[in-house]
C-alpha positions as MATLAB code, in Angstrom:
seq = 'XXXXXXXXXXXXXXXXXXXXXXXXXXXXXXXXXXXXXXXXXXXXXXXXXXXXXXXXXXXXXXXXXXXXXXXXXXXXXXXXXXXXXXXXXXXXXXXXXXXXXXXXXXXXXXXXXXXXXXXXXXXXXXXXXXXXXXXXXXXXXXXXXXXXXXXXXXXXXXXXXXXXXXXXXXXXXXXXXXXXXXXXXXXXXXXXXXXXXXXXXXXXXXXXXXXXXXXXXXXXXXXXXXXXXXXXXXXXXXXXXXXXXXXXXXXXXXXXXXXXXXXXXXXXXXXXXXXXXXXXXXXXXXXXXXXXXXXXXXXXXXXXXXXXXXXXXXXXXXXXXXXXXXXXXXXXXXXXXXXXXXXXXXXXXXXXXXXXXXXXXXXXXXXXXXXXXXXXXXXXXXXXXXXXXXXXXXXXXXXXXXXXXXXXXXXXXXXXXXXXXXXXXXXXXXXXXXXXXXXXXXXXXXXXXXXXXXXXXXXXXXXXXXXXXXXXXXXXXXXXXXX';
ca = [
     -34.359   19.503   86.464;
     -34.698   23.239   84.858;
     -38.323   23.806   85.522;
     -41.639   21.732   84.846;
     -43.333   22.631   81.491;
     -47.066   23.099   81.351;
     -47.002   21.629   77.758;
     -48.812   18.226   78.539;
     -47.960   16.678   74.922;
     -45.680   14.263   76.019;
     -48.058   13.221   79.484;
     -47.999   10.209   77.628;
     -46.718    6.420   77.665;
     -43.627    5.888   75.518;
     -45.632    3.198   73.388;
     -47.327    5.810   72.346;
     -45.094    7.420   70.397;
     -43.264    4.149   68.887;
     -47.284    3.147   67.564;
     -46.876    6.787   65.991;
     -43.244    6.430   64.402;
     -44.326    2.955   63.282;
     -47.486    3.983   61.598;
     -45.242    6.926   60.083;
     -42.532    4.505   58.538;
     -45.302    2.310   57.266;
     -47.249    5.065   55.497;
     -50.472    4.768   57.750;
     -50.078    7.263   60.012;
     -52.780    8.867   58.278;
     -55.673    6.116   58.127;
     -58.518    6.738   60.039;
     -59.541    4.815   63.386;
     -62.231    4.924   66.275;
     -61.287    4.452   69.616;
     -63.856    4.674   73.227;
     -62.930    5.163   76.366;
     -65.374    3.327   78.861;
     -64.885    1.346   81.997;
     -65.946   -2.379   82.969;
     -67.017   -2.191   86.320;
     -68.511    0.495   88.735;
     -65.951    1.672   91.504;
     -66.850    0.899   95.400;
     -69.447   -1.563   94.443;
     -71.880    1.227   93.965;
     -74.834    1.217   91.309;
     -73.229    4.196   89.550;
     -70.572    6.361   88.385;
     -71.058   10.465   87.895;
     -68.671   11.246   84.412;
     -66.057   14.307   85.166;
     -62.537   15.356   83.496;
     -64.483   16.754   80.123;
     -63.100   19.781   80.991;
     -59.818   18.680   81.658;
     -59.630   16.825   78.496;
     -60.770   19.817   76.191;
     -57.861   22.444   77.809;
     -55.518   18.969   76.757;
     -56.859   18.574   73.281;
     -56.899   22.390   72.480;
     -53.061   22.994   73.965;
     -51.557   19.945   71.947;
     -48.589   20.580   70.165;
     -44.636   19.532   70.490;
     -42.622   22.548   71.191;
     -38.811   22.387   70.605;
     -38.145   21.190   74.365;
     -40.255   18.008   73.840;
     -38.804   17.503   70.150;
     -35.242   17.560   71.623;
     -36.300   15.447   74.503;
     -37.565   12.950   71.977;
     -33.947   13.365   70.169;
     -32.053   11.932   73.121;
     -34.361    8.570   72.957;
     -32.849    4.713   72.320;
     -35.194    4.367   69.107;
     -33.047    7.147   67.105;
     -36.334    8.211   65.663;
     -36.041    9.824   62.338;
     -35.999   13.552   61.896;
     -38.266   13.240   59.590;
     -40.845   11.977   62.079;
     -39.473   14.756   64.715;
     -40.326   17.680   62.053;
     -43.809   15.696   61.246;
     -44.483   16.166   65.397;
     -43.450   19.645   65.465;
     -46.259   20.439   62.765;
     -48.562   17.975   64.600;
     -52.092   19.768   65.991;
     -55.159   17.870   66.746;
     -57.721   17.708   63.486;
     -59.781   14.996   64.306;
     -63.109   14.501   65.831;
     -64.081   13.882   69.913;
     -67.481   13.289   71.229;
     -67.819   12.945   75.078;
     -70.507   12.463   77.639;
     -71.161   15.942   79.555;
     -69.635   15.735   82.984;
     -71.871   15.289   85.777;
     -73.858   12.490   83.510;
     -74.637    9.629   85.688;
     -72.772    6.854   83.725;
     -72.498    3.055   83.647;
     -69.911   -0.024   82.727;
     -69.112   -0.356   78.955;
     -70.856    2.790   77.821;
     -68.363    5.012   75.689;
     -67.386    8.050   77.795;
     -65.278    9.509   75.289;
     -65.137    8.771   71.702;
     -62.079    9.817   69.384;
     -62.472    9.851   65.522;
     -59.186   11.043   63.659;
     -55.722    9.602   62.243;
     -54.413    6.609   64.049;
     -51.772    9.087   64.596;
     -53.479   11.402   66.707;
     -55.819    9.115   68.241;
     -52.838    7.167   69.453;
     -51.027    9.922   71.013;
     -54.109   11.175   73.109;
     -55.243    7.713   74.713;
     -52.859    8.566   78.508;
     -53.578   11.907   78.865;
     -57.507   11.375   78.401;
     -57.442    8.089   80.170;
     -55.736   10.049   82.950;
     -58.205   12.800   83.497;
     -61.274   11.215   83.260;
     -60.470    7.904   85.419;
     -59.710   10.224   88.110;
     -61.934   12.873   88.272;
     -65.128   10.493   87.496;
     -63.882    8.168   90.558;
     -63.674   11.281   92.763;
     -66.900   12.749   91.389;
     -68.630    9.571   92.070;
     -66.875    9.243   95.444;
     -68.181   12.792   96.486;
     -71.588   11.740   95.014;
     -72.051    8.728   97.701;
     -71.110   10.986  100.571;
     -73.465   13.267   99.064;
     -76.014   10.342   99.026;
     -75.447    9.956  103.183;
     -75.715   13.511  104.090;
     -78.374   15.145  101.355;
     -79.111   17.604  103.588;
     -76.145   19.216  105.411;
     -73.255   21.085  103.953;
     -70.349   19.362  102.402;
     -66.519   20.728  102.674;
     -63.970   19.199  100.654;
     -60.490   19.243  102.825;
     -58.274   16.957  101.065;
     -55.586   18.676   99.569;
     -52.802   17.839  102.108;
     -53.495   14.432  101.664;
     -54.082   14.122   97.846;
     -51.492   13.084   95.343;
     -49.890   16.175   94.110;
     -51.235   19.259   92.876;
     -53.270   18.887   90.031;
     -54.999   15.728   91.777;
     -55.953   18.645   94.758;
     -57.896   21.009   92.260;
     -59.467   18.310   90.114;
     -60.237   16.304   92.804;
     -61.952   19.512   94.519;
     -63.830   20.248   91.428;
     -65.057   16.750   90.748;
     -66.522   16.766   93.915;
     -68.265   20.504   93.567;
     -69.806   18.573   90.727;
     -71.076   15.912   92.599;
     -72.731   18.272   95.296;
     -70.219   19.373   97.614;
     -70.176   23.031   98.356;
     -66.928   24.015   99.450;
     -63.114   23.497   99.325;
     -60.354   24.484  101.302;
     -58.064   24.824   98.520;
     -57.831   28.343   97.268;
     -56.084   27.695   94.309;
     -59.218   25.390   93.396;
     -61.299   27.925   94.461;
     -59.542   30.962   92.247;
     -58.928   28.313   88.885;
     -62.679   27.251   88.935;
     -65.194   29.534   91.019;
     -65.871   27.126   94.216;
     -66.574   28.597   96.831;
     -63.902   28.627   99.832;
     -64.241   27.610  103.572;
     -61.734   27.409  106.278;
     -61.134   26.993  110.038;
     -57.917   27.412  111.901;
     -55.497   24.374  113.042;
     -54.278   23.023  116.364;
     -51.240   24.734  116.032;
     -53.383   28.467  116.244;
     -54.121   27.116  119.955;
     -50.801   25.883  120.577;
     -49.287   29.143  119.512;
     -51.412   30.822  122.812;
     -50.468   30.696  126.302;
     -54.296   29.543  127.137;
     -57.164   27.827  124.549;
     -59.281   30.559  125.698;
     -56.440   33.166  124.482;
     -56.502   31.929  121.485;
     -60.395   31.410  120.742;
     -60.176   35.175  121.814;
     -57.984   36.108  119.621;
     -59.158   34.376  116.392;
     -62.304   36.158  116.804;
     -61.235   39.464  117.187;
     -59.096   38.929  113.874;
     -61.922   37.433  111.975;
     -65.392   38.426  113.848;
     -67.550   37.489  111.065;
     -66.014   33.873  110.432;
     -65.549   32.163  113.559;
     -65.478   28.229  113.226;
     -63.277   27.137  116.198;
     -61.508   23.944  117.017;
     -62.454   22.700  120.335;
     -60.551   19.472  120.802;
     -56.326   20.721  120.998;
     -56.900   19.719  124.582;
     -60.083   18.721  126.173;
     -63.286   18.933  123.831;
     -65.781   19.026  126.898;
     -64.206   20.396  129.741;
     -62.221   22.927  128.104;
     -62.854   23.521  124.404;
     -66.814   23.994  124.339;
     -66.858   26.234  127.443;
     -63.865   28.193  126.069;
     -65.774   28.364  122.734;
     -69.060   29.313  124.300;
     -67.221   32.382  126.344;
     -66.300   33.477  122.612;
     -69.493   33.436  121.418;
     -70.657   35.830  124.258;
     -68.021   38.199  123.564;
     -69.127   38.080  120.101;
     -72.566   38.567  121.440;
     -71.677   41.519  123.113;
     -70.163   43.178  120.242;
     -73.225   42.725  118.045;
     -71.478   39.767  116.180;
     -72.445   35.764  115.906;
     -69.893   32.729  116.001;
     -70.345   30.741  113.398;
     -69.330   27.097  114.513;
     -67.028   24.900  116.204;
     -65.160   22.108  114.852;
     -64.277   18.467  115.982;
     -62.068   16.630  114.851;
     -61.526   13.392  117.114;
     -62.394   11.220  119.542;
     -66.090    9.749  119.361;
     -67.489   12.324  116.895;
     -71.403   10.881  117.695;
     -71.026   11.735  121.576;
     -69.129   14.877  121.809;
     -71.479   16.123  119.145;
     -74.363   15.422  121.316;
     -72.871   17.071  124.213;
     -71.445   19.654  122.426;
     -74.626   20.758  120.976;
     -76.940   20.170  124.235;
     -73.802   22.756  125.993;
     -74.275   25.344  122.928;
     -77.909   24.954  123.538;
     -78.095   25.271  127.292;
     -75.784   28.647  126.773;
     -78.064   30.240  124.185;
     -76.400   29.422  120.835;
     -78.876   26.831  119.263;
     -77.747   28.578  115.975;
     -73.906   27.770  116.401;
     -73.007   24.794  113.897;
     -71.192   21.631  114.444;
     -68.774   21.027  111.893;
     -66.619   17.451  111.975;
     -63.427   15.965  110.181;
     -61.560   13.464  111.281;
     -61.098   10.653  108.316;
     -64.449   10.431  107.290;
     -66.356    8.643  104.440;
     -69.721    7.889  103.168;
     -69.776    4.297  105.407;
     -68.694    6.951  108.683;
     -71.031    9.626  108.066;
     -74.071    7.368  107.834;
     -72.830    5.355  111.135;
     -72.770    8.533  112.891;
     -76.012    9.830  112.054;
     -77.620    5.984  112.738;
     -75.982    7.266  115.849;
     -78.064   10.143  116.799;
     -74.725   12.647  116.085;
     -75.677   16.291  115.813;
     -73.435   16.989  112.800;
     -74.223   20.212  110.754;
     -71.322   20.620  108.433;
     -68.917   17.383  107.357;
     -65.387   17.753  106.281;
     -63.890   14.975  103.962;
     -60.526   14.987  103.229;
     -58.342   11.807  103.051;
     -60.718    9.531  102.286;
     -62.611   11.085   99.086;
     -59.544   13.142   97.259;
     -57.820    9.774   97.774;
     -60.934    7.680   96.560;
     -59.197    5.645   99.716;
     -61.036    2.128   98.970;
     -60.954    2.448   95.056;
     -57.583    3.281   93.822;
     -58.402    3.583   90.144;
     -61.490    3.457   88.044;
     -59.960    1.226   85.608;
     -61.126    2.953   82.200;
     -59.681    1.571   79.339;
     -59.439    3.112   75.362;
     -60.336    0.444   72.570;
     -60.032    0.916   69.247;
     -63.400   -0.356   67.918;
     -63.123    0.336   63.880;
     -60.603    1.873   61.419;
     -60.678    2.533   58.159;
     -60.242    0.355   55.549;
     -60.652    1.306   51.504;
     -62.230    4.616   52.534;
     -64.714    2.996   54.939;
     -64.922    2.085   58.668;
     -64.818   -1.379   59.902;
     -65.262   -2.608   62.780;
     -63.070   -4.270   64.896;
     -62.849   -6.491   68.398;
     -60.332   -7.308   70.952;
     -60.966  -10.821   72.483;
     -60.090  -11.746   76.011;
     -60.045  -15.246   78.167;
     -61.705  -12.756   80.454;
     -65.362  -12.506   79.027;
     -65.787   -8.917   80.378;
     -62.642   -7.736   79.025;
     -64.239   -8.830   75.149;
     -65.141   -5.176   73.591;
     -67.977   -4.003   71.625;
     -67.048   -3.376   68.390;
     -68.259   -0.728   65.893;
     -68.794    2.383   65.184;
     -71.350    3.208   67.722;
     -74.014    5.369   69.214;
     -75.306    5.453   72.906;
     -78.553    6.507   74.344;
     -80.580    6.564   77.320;
     -83.976    5.491   77.006;
     -86.666    7.225   79.131;
     -89.391    6.152   79.751;
     -92.021    8.846   78.807;
     -94.851    7.290   81.574;
     -92.660    7.651   84.604;
     -89.867   10.186   83.371;
     -87.378    7.770   84.984;
     -83.943    6.391   82.826;
     -85.108    2.239   81.713;
     -81.488    1.236   80.501;
     -78.811    2.421   78.302;
     -78.579    1.129   74.538;
     -75.637    0.719   72.583;
     -76.654    0.356   68.827;
     -74.711    1.167   65.458;
     -74.209    3.735   64.148;
     -77.042    3.762   61.217;
     -79.399    2.138   62.911;
     -82.623    4.205   62.639;
     -85.250    1.664   65.130;
     -84.022    3.450   68.017;
     -84.138    7.255   66.537;
     -87.538    6.877   65.308;
     -88.541    5.422   68.932;
     -89.606    2.140   67.796;
     -90.135   -0.824   69.810;
     -86.785   -2.554   70.734;
     -85.672   -5.107   72.262;
     -83.898   -5.221   76.023;
     -82.031   -8.143   76.415;
     -79.275   -9.268   78.553;
     -76.197   -9.294   76.454;
     -74.715  -12.466   78.545;
     -77.843  -14.031   78.719;
     -80.426  -13.313   76.066;
     -83.168  -15.331   77.003;
     -83.612  -12.570   79.708;
     -85.376   -9.544   77.820;
     -88.079   -7.348   77.447;
     -89.902   -4.765   75.102;
     -89.891   -1.278   75.396;
     -91.669    1.287   73.379;
     -93.162    4.871   74.159;
     -89.650    6.016   75.235;
     -87.285    8.826   74.511;
     -83.940    8.259   73.195;
     -81.434   10.311   74.558;
     -78.168   10.547   72.902;
     -75.633   10.296   75.605;
     -72.589   11.544   73.881;
     -72.462   15.188   72.877;
     -69.972   16.693   69.882;
     -66.931   18.568   71.148;
     -64.733   18.860   68.428;
     -65.005   18.795   65.087;
     -62.123   18.662   62.666;
     -60.047   19.845   65.526;
     -62.112   22.833   66.358;
     -63.813   23.051   69.460;
     -67.579   23.491   68.725;
     -68.709   22.783   72.389;
     -70.486   25.348   74.266;
     -69.127   24.695   78.101;
     -71.184   24.910   80.580;
     -70.374   26.858   83.812;
     -69.090   24.531   87.048;
     -72.273   25.513   88.578;
     -74.415   24.731   85.486;
     -72.757   21.051   85.687;
     -73.327   20.664   88.957;
     -76.827   21.598   88.902;
     -77.222   19.227   85.804;
     -75.650   16.371   88.156;
     -78.723   16.945   90.671;
     -80.937   16.575   87.978;
     -79.702   13.686   86.695;
     -79.732   11.899   90.275;
     -83.525   12.704   90.213;
     -84.191   10.404   86.755;
     -83.212    7.149   88.296;
     -84.903    4.881   90.379;
     -83.613    4.997   94.060;
     -82.994    1.073   93.554;
     -80.199    1.905   91.144;
     -78.395    4.639   93.723;
     -78.473    2.956   97.281;
     -75.331    2.546   98.684;
     -75.407   -1.176   99.303;
     -76.345   -3.961   97.114;
     -77.886   -1.314   94.295;
     -79.931   -3.120   91.584;
     -77.932   -3.216   88.400;
     -79.021   -0.595   85.595;
     -79.714   -2.454   82.299;
     -76.571   -1.239   79.434;
     -78.250   -3.103   76.442;
     -76.923   -3.786   73.216;
     -79.196   -3.617   69.871;
     -79.752   -6.821   67.953;
     -77.421   -5.806   65.443;
     -74.663   -4.771   67.180;
     -74.568   -8.022   69.375;
     -75.081  -10.221   66.106;
     -71.624   -8.306   64.690;
     -70.168   -8.834   68.096;
     -71.023  -12.466   68.000;
     -69.898  -12.761   64.415;
     -66.631  -11.239   64.664;
     -65.867  -13.611   68.036;
     -66.408  -16.424   65.607;
     -64.106  -15.341   62.987;
     -61.153  -14.300   65.534;
     -61.713  -18.077   67.123;
     -59.741  -20.389   65.558;
     -62.110  -23.701   65.269;
];
């Protein structure tokens, strides 16, 4: 290859271009369509997900254009696209509307995370990239939030770059983890690009590169006297590593400095941290923290804490950045309405798998917040034109699978979930800072009852359809089902 391009316009599946071509040939390329991004099942068998990826989507949409390199490549394809189609692509810009749920919001199955309203031509092109960005970052933010749940008061460090699926995954994964409450990353590029605090210690190789462990620790302390965290498990954690770290702490103290921490990266972290804490305390260094790493995730951290581990800082790498126990979110991008005779008509996808039947129509999504408790009661999908929810009238919340299970609710606030991001191709959304997104996510966690957030066997949070939307769905299913 003659160098990688920064243009992500062809970061798409070939069938998108082929559908665009077919629409172009039949003259339907300028007809409007409404697509929604959503997922059907919560990751990690959890009770919630954390929406992320919007900032990446914004950057992508803003820079969307076919350059000469992209046009030249398409000209080589076996489809033999006509030159007038390639000319149309050269003039392409995204001119549609895009709404999305802000990053850091807690989200649930079947609720639209992103809605694209535009010509079928442009809406088809952006599908693959939007799914790529939102699926991955939402997955990592959710994993990070689960880890934060079991270690709410300790420092959490994202250490995953070397095990991430390539460079972009590393930096955007680090950002997603920060959104969900991690405190810092080891990745300097993520720090530079996003303003995330960075943290680092040293490797086993530093110790191995010196004649003795004591000499290695002393040299490191002399090089970085304000930032001394020593990795103590290269040879023997309790007989060598911790005693040598204590000698180094004494050396620093004699110079008016203070050692930050020791790091454990192998062995029985519960036992080693307990013994190391006792040794540090007895030596007069109760302020020296203990950092732990080594294939940690929320389950291992919870287990270590239950065993009385004395760990102040958790470095989480592989299991977080790869979402090891849930390789993909499974978000989809479905057509829900299309233009016909100048107006949007609802469309539906029917499947032999009931959970894959889509919710049709141009919809609004609301979060129902009880005015009495300030807590989220349910999410509510309604057709765009429905006004009862906007007025705060009493509404019926019923299970869409089992409609006989229902309750009525009033005295609520209906908070619209989708923010307007692009209007006619122009960015109108004021992008919050990363720290604002992080603070917003922390606030989101507070408006949900704990039973929806717990790690194991959470209570299912309700996502309800309005009566009108449910009727529309049933009518379309019957209309498309051969009797």
